[in-house]
KOLGU-4560 file (N, C-alpha, C; in nm, 3 decimals, padded with zeros to 5 digits):
<recs>
<n_xx: 15.666 n_yy: 05.188 n_zz: 06.446 ca_xx: 15.571 ca_yy: 05.150 ca_zz: 06.418 c_xx: 15.620 c_yy: 04.964 c_zz: 06.474 mol: A seq: 1 type: MET>
<n_xx: 15.621 n_yy: 04.830 n_zz: 06.522 ca_xx: 15.658 ca_yy: 04.745 ca_zz: 06.517 c_xx: 15.656 c_yy: 04.655 c_zz: 06.350 mol: A seq: 2 type: ILE>
<n_xx: 15.753 n_yy: 04.609 n_zz: 06.328 ca_xx: 15.786 ca_yy: 04.523 ca_zz: 06.196 c_xx: 15.858 c_yy: 04.407 c_zz: 06.176 mol: A seq: 3 type: GLU>
<n_xx: 15.817 n_yy: 04.276 n_zz: 06.102 ca_xx: 15.853 ca_yy: 04.187 ca_zz: 06.121 c_xx: 15.785 c_yy: 04.033 c_zz: 06.143 mol: A seq: 4 type: GLY>
<n_xx: 15.873 n_yy: 03.973 n_zz: 06.225 ca_xx: 15.801 ca_yy: 03.870 ca_zz: 06.306 c_xx: 15.775 c_yy: 03.896 c_zz: 06.437 mol: A seq: 5 type: LEU>
<n_xx: 15.808 n_yy: 04.012 n_zz: 06.538 ca_xx: 15.702 ca_yy: 04.089 ca_zz: 06.682 c_xx: 15.572 c_yy: 04.063 c_zz: 06.590 mol: A seq: 6 type: PRO>
<n_xx: 15.601 n_yy: 04.188 n_zz: 06.537 ca_xx: 15.446 ca_yy: 04.213 ca_zz: 06.368 c_xx: 15.328 c_yy: 04.084 c_zz: 06.344 mol: A seq: 7 type: ALA>
<n_xx: 15.422 n_yy: 03.964 n_zz: 06.322 ca_xx: 15.330 ca_yy: 03.867 ca_zz: 06.231 c_xx: 15.270 c_yy: 03.802 c_zz: 06.375 mol: A seq: 8 type: LEU>
<n_xx: 15.402 n_yy: 03.775 n_zz: 06.482 ca_xx: 15.360 ca_yy: 03.716 ca_zz: 06.579 c_xx: 15.189 c_yy: 03.765 c_zz: 06.643 mol: A seq: 9 type: TYR>
<n_xx: 15.279 n_yy: 03.880 n_zz: 06.653 ca_xx: 15.089 ca_yy: 03.981 ca_zz: 06.735 c_xx: 15.001 c_yy: 03.959 c_zz: 06.726 mol: A seq: 10 type: ILE>
<n_xx: 15.012 n_yy: 03.944 n_zz: 06.535 ca_xx: 14.865 ca_yy: 03.946 ca_zz: 06.461 c_xx: 14.785 c_yy: 03.787 c_zz: 06.449 mol: A seq: 11 type: PHE>
<n_xx: 14.903 n_yy: 03.680 n_zz: 06.481 ca_xx: 14.845 ca_yy: 03.534 ca_zz: 06.496 c_xx: 14.859 c_yy: 03.519 c_zz: 06.695 mol: A seq: 12 type: MET>
<n_xx: 14.834 n_yy: 03.611 n_zz: 06.773 ca_xx: 14.829 ca_yy: 03.555 ca_zz: 06.947 c_xx: 14.658 c_yy: 03.652 c_zz: 06.922 mol: A seq: 13 type: LEU>
<n_xx: 14.634 n_yy: 03.794 n_zz: 06.839 ca_xx: 14.548 ca_yy: 03.799 ca_zz: 06.848 c_xx: 14.424 c_yy: 03.747 c_zz: 06.770 mol: A seq: 14 type: SER>
<n_xx: 14.424 n_yy: 03.654 n_zz: 06.679 ca_xx: 14.398 ca_yy: 03.685 ca_zz: 06.565 c_xx: 14.284 c_yy: 03.533 c_zz: 06.683 mol: A seq: 15 type: ALA>
<n_xx: 14.436 n_yy: 03.431 n_zz: 06.690 ca_xx: 14.389 ca_yy: 03.384 ca_zz: 06.808 c_xx: 14.361 c_yy: 03.355 c_zz: 06.905 mol: A seq: 16 type: PHE>
<n_xx: 14.388 n_yy: 03.476 n_zz: 07.020 ca_xx: 14.263 ca_yy: 03.453 ca_zz: 07.144 c_xx: 14.112 c_yy: 03.511 c_zz: 07.040 mol: A seq: 17 type: THR>
<n_xx: 14.078 n_yy: 03.582 n_zz: 06.982 ca_xx: 13.972 ca_yy: 03.643 ca_zz: 06.948 c_xx: 13.914 c_yy: 03.470 c_zz: 06.911 mol: A seq: 18 type: GLY>
<n_xx: 13.942 n_yy: 03.456 n_zz: 06.841 ca_xx: 13.878 ca_yy: 03.268 ca_zz: 06.797 c_xx: 13.792 c_yy: 03.255 c_zz: 06.945 mol: A seq: 19 type: TYR>
<n_xx: 13.891 n_yy: 03.232 n_zz: 07.012 ca_xx: 13.877 ca_yy: 03.198 ca_zz: 07.161 c_xx: 13.759 c_yy: 03.188 c_zz: 07.241 mol: A seq: 20 type: GLU>
<n_xx: 13.795 n_yy: 03.330 n_zz: 07.220 ca_xx: 13.663 ca_yy: 03.379 ca_zz: 07.330 c_xx: 13.582 c_yy: 03.407 c_zz: 07.236 mol: A seq: 21 type: VAL>
<n_xx: 13.551 n_yy: 03.443 n_zz: 07.072 ca_xx: 13.389 ca_yy: 03.413 ca_zz: 07.029 c_xx: 13.368 c_yy: 03.247 c_zz: 07.028 mol: A seq: 22 type: ILE>
<n_xx: 13.441 n_yy: 03.189 n_zz: 07.016 ca_xx: 13.455 ca_yy: 02.984 ca_zz: 06.989 c_xx: 13.347 c_yy: 02.990 c_zz: 07.148 mol: A seq: 23 type: SER>
<n_xx: 13.351 n_yy: 03.093 n_zz: 07.292 ca_xx: 13.352 ca_yy: 03.040 ca_zz: 07.400 c_xx: 13.209 c_yy: 03.068 c_zz: 07.423 mol: A seq: 24 type: ARG>
<n_xx: 13.130 n_yy: 03.199 n_zz: 07.341 ca_xx: 13.087 ca_yy: 03.250 ca_zz: 07.351 c_xx: 12.923 c_yy: 03.226 c_zz: 07.406 mol: A seq: 25 type: VAL>
<n_xx: 12.818 n_yy: 03.153 n_zz: 07.484 ca_xx: 12.691 ca_yy: 03.072 ca_zz: 07.446 c_xx: 12.598 c_yy: 03.128 c_zz: 07.359 mol: A seq: 26 type: PRO>
<n_xx: 12.509 n_yy: 03.051 n_zz: 07.185 ca_xx: 12.453 ca_yy: 03.126 ca_zz: 07.150 c_xx: 12.360 c_yy: 03.270 c_zz: 07.177 mol: A seq: 27 type: VAL>
<n_xx: 12.276 n_yy: 03.176 n_zz: 07.307 ca_xx: 12.203 ca_yy: 03.313 ca_zz: 07.311 c_xx: 12.277 c_yy: 03.494 c_zz: 07.380 mol: A seq: 28 type: ILE>
<n_xx: 12.399 n_yy: 03.397 n_zz: 07.382 ca_xx: 12.484 ca_yy: 03.590 ca_zz: 07.412 c_xx: 12.473 c_yy: 03.642 c_zz: 07.314 mol: A seq: 29 type: LEU>
<n_xx: 12.539 n_yy: 03.585 n_zz: 07.226 ca_xx: 12.640 ca_yy: 03.626 ca_zz: 07.090 c_xx: 12.540 c_yy: 03.745 c_zz: 07.102 mol: A seq: 30 type: HIS>
<n_xx: 12.424 n_yy: 03.761 n_zz: 07.044 ca_xx: 12.376 ca_yy: 03.833 ca_zz: 06.955 c_xx: 12.372 c_yy: 03.973 c_zz: 07.050 mol: A seq: 31 type: THR>
<n_xx: 12.312 n_yy: 03.955 n_zz: 07.144 ca_xx: 12.366 ca_yy: 04.102 ca_zz: 07.187 c_xx: 12.473 c_yy: 04.102 c_zz: 07.253 mol: A seq: 32 type: PRO>
<n_xx: 12.538 n_yy: 04.082 n_zz: 07.272 ca_xx: 12.674 ca_yy: 04.085 ca_zz: 07.337 c_xx: 12.785 c_yy: 04.119 c_zz: 07.134 mol: A seq: 33 type: LEU>
<n_xx: 12.699 n_yy: 04.121 n_zz: 07.049 ca_xx: 12.785 ca_yy: 04.226 ca_zz: 06.903 c_xx: 12.674 c_yy: 04.296 c_zz: 06.955 mol: A seq: 34 type: MET>
<n_xx: 12.599 n_yy: 04.287 n_zz: 06.966 ca_xx: 12.497 ca_yy: 04.464 ca_zz: 06.960 c_xx: 12.530 c_yy: 04.536 c_zz: 07.011 mol: A seq: 35 type: SER>
<n_xx: 12.585 n_yy: 04.504 n_zz: 07.132 ca_xx: 12.597 ca_yy: 04.538 ca_zz: 07.262 c_xx: 12.807 c_yy: 04.588 c_zz: 07.201 mol: A seq: 36 type: GLY>
<n_xx: 12.859 n_yy: 04.559 n_zz: 07.132 ca_xx: 12.962 ca_yy: 04.592 ca_zz: 07.086 c_xx: 13.012 c_yy: 04.669 c_zz: 07.018 mol: A seq: 37 type: SER>
<n_xx: 12.931 n_yy: 04.762 n_zz: 06.995 ca_xx: 12.911 ca_yy: 04.816 ca_zz: 06.872 c_xx: 13.013 c_yy: 04.981 c_zz: 06.829 mol: A seq: 38 type: ASN>
<n_xx: 13.053 n_yy: 04.974 n_zz: 06.976 ca_xx: 13.096 ca_yy: 05.164 ca_zz: 06.979 c_xx: 13.247 c_yy: 05.025 c_zz: 06.934 mol: A seq: 39 type: PHE>
<n_xx: 13.344 n_yy: 04.939 n_zz: 06.947 ca_xx: 13.409 ca_yy: 04.892 ca_zz: 06.932 c_xx: 13.474 c_yy: 04.904 c_zz: 06.777 mol: A seq: 40 type: VAL>
<n_xx: 13.382 n_yy: 04.880 n_zz: 06.633 ca_xx: 13.349 ca_yy: 04.945 ca_zz: 06.525 c_xx: 13.396 c_yy: 05.059 c_zz: 06.577 mol: A seq: 41 type: HIS>
<n_xx: 13.346 n_yy: 05.093 n_zz: 06.577 ca_xx: 13.350 ca_yy: 05.219 ca_zz: 06.547 c_xx: 13.519 c_yy: 05.321 c_zz: 06.620 mol: A seq: 42 type: GLY>
<n_xx: 13.632 n_yy: 05.217 n_zz: 06.727 ca_xx: 13.723 ca_yy: 05.262 ca_zz: 06.760 c_xx: 13.798 c_yy: 05.207 c_zz: 06.607 mol: A seq: 43 type: ILE>
<n_xx: 13.749 n_yy: 05.085 n_zz: 06.551 ca_xx: 13.855 ca_yy: 05.024 ca_zz: 06.475 c_xx: 13.852 c_yy: 05.149 c_zz: 06.308 mol: A seq: 44 type: VAL>
<n_xx: 13.699 n_yy: 05.216 n_zz: 06.404 ca_xx: 13.690 ca_yy: 05.301 ca_zz: 06.229 c_xx: 13.811 c_yy: 05.385 c_zz: 06.263 mol: A seq: 45 type: LEU>
<n_xx: 13.861 n_yy: 05.487 n_zz: 06.324 ca_xx: 13.877 ca_yy: 05.607 ca_zz: 06.390 c_xx: 14.057 c_yy: 05.574 c_zz: 06.362 mol: A seq: 46 type: VAL>
<n_xx: 14.059 n_yy: 05.381 n_zz: 06.443 ca_xx: 14.287 ca_yy: 05.353 ca_zz: 06.397 c_xx: 14.253 c_yy: 05.329 c_zz: 06.289 mol: A seq: 47 type: GLY>
<n_xx: 14.166 n_yy: 05.300 n_zz: 06.187 ca_xx: 14.222 ca_yy: 05.255 ca_zz: 06.023 c_xx: 14.196 c_yy: 05.404 c_zz: 05.969 mol: A seq: 48 type: ALA>
<n_xx: 14.165 n_yy: 05.524 n_zz: 05.985 ca_xx: 14.166 ca_yy: 05.573 ca_zz: 05.982 c_xx: 14.271 c_yy: 05.733 c_zz: 05.976 mol: A seq: 49 type: MET>
<n_xx: 14.378 n_yy: 05.679 n_zz: 06.108 ca_xx: 14.451 ca_yy: 05.729 ca_zz: 06.151 c_xx: 14.580 c_yy: 05.688 c_zz: 06.099 mol: A seq: 50 type: ILE>
<n_xx: 14.583 n_yy: 05.531 n_zz: 06.078 ca_xx: 14.691 ca_yy: 05.433 ca_zz: 06.001 c_xx: 14.729 c_yy: 05.473 c_zz: 05.859 mol: A seq: 51 type: VAL>
<n_xx: 14.527 n_yy: 05.520 n_zz: 05.781 ca_xx: 14.606 ca_yy: 05.540 ca_zz: 05.640 c_xx: 14.608 c_yy: 05.757 c_zz: 05.627 mol: A seq: 52 type: MET>
<n_xx: 14.575 n_yy: 05.786 n_zz: 05.759 ca_xx: 14.659 ca_yy: 05.927 ca_zz: 05.732 c_xx: 14.854 c_yy: 05.944 c_zz: 05.740 mol: A seq: 53 type: GLY>
<n_xx: 14.848 n_yy: 05.865 n_zz: 05.751 ca_xx: 15.035 ca_yy: 05.784 ca_zz: 05.788 c_xx: 15.042 c_yy: 05.761 c_zz: 05.702 mol: A seq: 54 type: GLY>
<n_xx: 15.006 n_yy: 05.678 n_zz: 05.595 ca_xx: 15.041 ca_yy: 05.621 ca_zz: 05.480 c_xx: 15.152 c_yy: 05.752 c_zz: 05.353 mol: A seq: 55 type: ALA>
<n_xx: 15.251 n_yy: 05.619 n_zz: 05.333 ca_xx: 15.303 ca_yy: 05.683 ca_zz: 05.237 c_xx: 15.347 c_yy: 05.537 c_zz: 05.115 mol: A seq: 56 type: GLU>
<n_xx: 15.254 n_yy: 05.599 n_zz: 04.966 ca_xx: 15.304 ca_yy: 05.536 ca_zz: 04.857 c_xx: 15.123 c_yy: 05.489 c_zz: 04.828 mol: A seq: 57 type: GLY>
<n_xx: 15.149 n_yy: 05.437 n_zz: 04.698 ca_xx: 15.046 ca_yy: 05.393 ca_zz: 04.615 c_xx: 14.937 c_yy: 05.301 c_zz: 04.751 mol: A seq: 58 type: THR>
<n_xx: 15.063 n_yy: 05.161 n_zz: 04.779 ca_xx: 15.019 ca_yy: 05.054 ca_zz: 04.826 c_xx: 14.938 c_yy: 05.041 c_zz: 04.914 mol: A seq: 59 type: LEU>
<n_xx: 14.979 n_yy: 05.148 n_zz: 05.058 ca_xx: 14.989 ca_yy: 05.170 ca_zz: 05.137 c_xx: 14.777 c_yy: 05.233 c_zz: 05.176 mol: A seq: 60 type: GLN>
<n_xx: 14.815 n_yy: 05.374 n_zz: 05.067 ca_xx: 14.694 ca_yy: 05.437 ca_zz: 05.030 c_xx: 14.570 c_yy: 05.369 c_zz: 05.006 mol: A seq: 61 type: LEU>
<n_xx: 14.591 n_yy: 05.253 n_zz: 04.950 ca_xx: 14.522 ca_yy: 05.179 ca_zz: 04.866 c_xx: 14.451 c_yy: 05.103 c_zz: 05.019 mol: A seq: 62 type: THR>
<n_xx: 14.620 n_yy: 05.004 n_zz: 05.079 ca_xx: 14.524 ca_yy: 04.894 ca_zz: 05.188 c_xx: 14.453 c_yy: 04.983 c_zz: 05.315 mol: A seq: 63 type: ILE>
<n_xx: 14.539 n_yy: 05.094 n_zz: 05.367 ca_xx: 14.444 ca_yy: 05.226 ca_zz: 05.437 c_xx: 14.275 c_yy: 05.227 c_zz: 05.366 mol: A seq: 64 type: GLY>
<n_xx: 14.207 n_yy: 05.291 n_zz: 05.225 ca_xx: 14.122 ca_yy: 05.354 ca_zz: 05.224 c_xx: 13.980 c_yy: 05.177 c_zz: 05.245 mol: A seq: 65 type: PHE>
<n_xx: 14.100 n_yy: 05.063 n_zz: 05.176 ca_xx: 13.997 ca_yy: 04.948 ca_zz: 05.212 c_xx: 13.999 c_yy: 04.950 c_zz: 05.333 mol: A seq: 66 type: ILE>
<n_xx: 14.072 n_yy: 04.926 n_zz: 05.430 ca_xx: 14.034 ca_yy: 04.907 ca_zz: 05.547 c_xx: 13.946 c_yy: 04.991 c_zz: 05.644 mol: A seq: 67 type: ALA>
<n_xx: 13.975 n_yy: 05.117 n_zz: 05.554 ca_xx: 13.882 ca_yy: 05.250 ca_zz: 05.633 c_xx: 13.707 c_yy: 05.122 c_zz: 05.595 mol: A seq: 68 type: VAL>
<n_xx: 13.705 n_yy: 05.172 n_zz: 05.423 ca_xx: 13.561 ca_yy: 05.142 ca_zz: 05.394 c_xx: 13.505 c_yy: 04.983 c_zz: 05.482 mol: A seq: 69 type: ALA>
<n_xx: 13.614 n_yy: 04.894 n_zz: 05.463 ca_xx: 13.568 ca_yy: 04.789 ca_zz: 05.568 c_xx: 13.534 c_yy: 04.792 c_zz: 05.685 mol: A seq: 70 type: MET>
<n_xx: 13.594 n_yy: 04.871 n_zz: 05.796 ca_xx: 13.506 ca_yy: 04.940 ca_zz: 05.909 c_xx: 13.430 c_yy: 04.985 c_zz: 05.900 mol: A seq: 71 type: ALA>
<n_xx: 13.398 n_yy: 05.083 n_zz: 05.807 ca_xx: 13.264 ca_yy: 05.128 ca_zz: 05.797 c_xx: 13.173 c_yy: 05.100 c_zz: 05.758 mol: A seq: 72 type: ALA>
<n_xx: 13.189 n_yy: 04.969 n_zz: 05.678 ca_xx: 13.064 ca_yy: 04.914 ca_zz: 05.690 c_xx: 13.069 c_yy: 04.806 c_zz: 05.764 mol: A seq: 73 type: GLY>
<n_xx: 13.142 n_yy: 04.764 n_zz: 05.829 ca_xx: 13.137 ca_yy: 04.696 ca_zz: 05.998 c_xx: 13.078 c_yy: 04.805 c_zz: 06.067 mol: A seq: 74 type: ASN>
<n_xx: 13.029 n_yy: 04.897 n_zz: 06.067 ca_xx: 13.002 ca_yy: 04.969 ca_zz: 06.252 c_xx: 12.827 c_yy: 04.942 c_zz: 06.171 mol: A seq: 75 type: ALA>
<n_xx: 12.838 n_yy: 04.996 n_zz: 05.971 ca_xx: 12.666 ca_yy: 05.072 ca_zz: 06.032 c_xx: 12.595 c_yy: 04.909 c_zz: 05.964 mol: A seq: 76 type: VAL>
<n_xx: 12.699 n_yy: 04.774 n_zz: 05.950 ca_xx: 12.601 ca_yy: 04.648 ca_zz: 05.949 c_xx: 12.533 c_yy: 04.622 c_zz: 06.100 mol: A seq: 77 type: GLY>
<n_xx: 12.672 n_yy: 04.676 n_zz: 06.213 ca_xx: 12.604 ca_yy: 04.637 ca_zz: 06.332 c_xx: 12.498 c_yy: 04.722 c_zz: 06.385 mol: A seq: 78 type: GLY>
<n_xx: 12.491 n_yy: 04.787 n_zz: 06.390 ca_xx: 12.404 ca_yy: 04.905 ca_zz: 06.377 c_xx: 12.238 c_yy: 04.865 c_zz: 06.355 mol: A seq: 79 type: TYR>
<n_xx: 12.250 n_yy: 04.820 n_zz: 06.179 ca_xx: 12.161 ca_yy: 04.771 ca_zz: 06.147 c_xx: 12.108 c_yy: 04.621 c_zz: 06.231 mol: A seq: 80 type: VAL>
<n_xx: 12.189 n_yy: 04.609 n_zz: 06.271 ca_xx: 12.172 ca_yy: 04.464 ca_zz: 06.295 c_xx: 12.086 c_yy: 04.493 c_zz: 06.440 mol: A seq: 81 type: ALA>
<n_xx: 12.073 n_yy: 04.607 n_zz: 06.489 ca_xx: 12.148 ca_yy: 04.632 ca_zz: 06.687 c_xx: 11.950 c_yy: 04.646 c_zz: 06.613 mol: A seq: 82 type: THR>
<n_xx: 11.955 n_yy: 04.726 n_zz: 06.503 ca_xx: 11.782 ca_yy: 04.797 ca_zz: 06.529 c_xx: 11.729 c_yy: 04.695 c_zz: 06.504 mol: A seq: 83 type: VAL>
<n_xx: 11.742 n_yy: 04.640 n_zz: 06.373 ca_xx: 11.601 ca_yy: 04.490 ca_zz: 06.356 c_xx: 11.594 c_yy: 04.398 c_zz: 06.519 mol: A seq: 84 type: ARG>
<n_xx: 11.731 n_yy: 04.398 n_zz: 06.544 ca_xx: 11.690 ca_yy: 04.290 ca_zz: 06.689 c_xx: 11.611 c_yy: 04.342 c_zz: 06.807 mol: A seq: 85 type: MET>
<n_xx: 11.656 n_yy: 04.539 n_zz: 06.774 ca_xx: 11.529 ca_yy: 04.594 ca_zz: 06.899 c_xx: 11.366 c_yy: 04.640 c_zz: 06.802 mol: A seq: 86 type: LEU>
<n_xx: 11.316 n_yy: 04.575 n_zz: 06.647 ca_xx: 11.267 ca_yy: 04.546 ca_zz: 06.656 c_xx: 11.164 c_yy: 04.443 c_zz: 06.650 mol: A seq: 87 type: GLU>
<n_xx: 11.168 n_yy: 04.320 n_zz: 06.692 ca_xx: 11.190 ca_yy: 04.256 ca_zz: 06.698 c_xx: 11.088 c_yy: 04.197 c_zz: 06.867 mol: A seq: 88 type: MET>
<n_xx: 11.117 n_yy: 04.362 n_zz: 06.952 ca_xx: 11.074 ca_yy: 04.258 ca_zz: 07.139 c_xx: 11.030 c_yy: 04.417 c_zz: 07.126 mol: A seq: 89 type: PHE>
<n_xx: 10.982 n_yy: 04.455 n_zz: 07.008 ca_xx: 10.839 ca_yy: 04.584 ca_zz: 07.001 c_xx: 10.725 c_yy: 04.513 c_zz: 07.018 mol: A seq: 90 type: GLN>
<n_xx: 10.628 n_yy: 04.574 n_zz: 07.112 ca_xx: 10.481 ca_yy: 04.514 ca_zz: 07.082 c_xx: 10.396 c_yy: 04.619 c_zz: 06.962 mol: A seq: 91 type: THR>
<n_xx: 10.363 n_yy: 04.488 n_zz: 06.880 ca_xx: 10.272 ca_yy: 04.589 ca_zz: 06.794 c_xx: 10.136 c_yy: 04.566 c_zz: 06.855 mol: A seq: 92 type: LYS>
<n_xx: 10.069 n_yy: 04.772 n_zz: 06.772 ca_xx: 09.942 ca_yy: 04.773 ca_zz: 06.818 c_xx: 09.795 c_yy: 04.712 c_zz: 06.810 mol: A seq: 93 type: PRO>
<n_xx: 09.748 n_yy: 04.627 n_zz: 06.844 ca_xx: 09.634 ca_yy: 04.589 ca_zz: 06.789 c_xx: 09.487 c_yy: 04.627 c_zz: 06.764 mol: A seq: 94 type: LYS>
<n_xx: 09.464 n_yy: 04.558 n_zz: 06.662 ca_xx: 09.354 ca_yy: 04.667 ca_zz: 06.572 c_xx: 09.252 c_yy: 04.541 c_zz: 06.688 mol: A seq: 95 type: LYS>
<n_xx: 09.140 n_yy: 04.727 n_zz: 06.677 ca_xx: 09.052 ca_yy: 04.689 ca_zz: 06.737 c_xx: 08.897 c_yy: 04.652 c_zz: 06.673 mol: A seq: 96 type: GLU>
<n_xx: 08.846 n_yy: 04.549 n_zz: 06.700 ca_xx: 08.707 ca_yy: 04.476 ca_zz: 06.571 c_xx: 08.624 c_yy: 04.500 c_zz: 06.647 mol: A seq: 97 type: GLU>
<n_xx: 08.487 n_yy: 04.545 n_zz: 06.509 ca_xx: 08.409 ca_yy: 04.574 ca_zz: 06.546 c_xx: 08.372 c_yy: 04.702 c_zz: 06.579 mol: A seq: 98 type: GLY>
<n_xx: 08.432 n_yy: 04.783 n_zz: 06.585 ca_xx: 08.465 ca_yy: 04.974 ca_zz: 06.563 c_xx: 08.420 c_yy: 05.009 c_zz: 06.433 mol: A seq: 99 type: ALA>
<n_xx: 08.355 n_yy: 05.131 n_zz: 06.461 ca_xx: 08.272 ca_yy: 05.212 ca_zz: 06.359 c_xx: 08.423 c_yy: 05.282 c_zz: 06.362 mol: A seq: 100 type: SER>
<n_xx: 08.390 n_yy: 05.325 n_zz: 06.254 ca_xx: 08.473 ca_yy: 05.482 ca_zz: 06.226 c_xx: 08.394 c_yy: 05.544 c_zz: 06.149 mol: A seq: 101 type: SER>
</recs>
């Protein structure tokens, strides 16, 4: 496992790269792009569970549990947002006026 300064360097580089990539996405593509990338949330959740499985000590288990909970919330929230977005594109049935039952 990478420790110390190289780990901090990789974290900072990935955070900067992620910010730059997301900030350059046009507004019109942002929601479909985020909805289409829900699989990434699942990968993050699996990764958090694997890391938590190798935790040693109470502090590491606590941080791992928080990571798993946040990743699960992120995955669920992504799917909820996708369902709400898809509901906007469904046509509603029209009521027929003047028809007697």
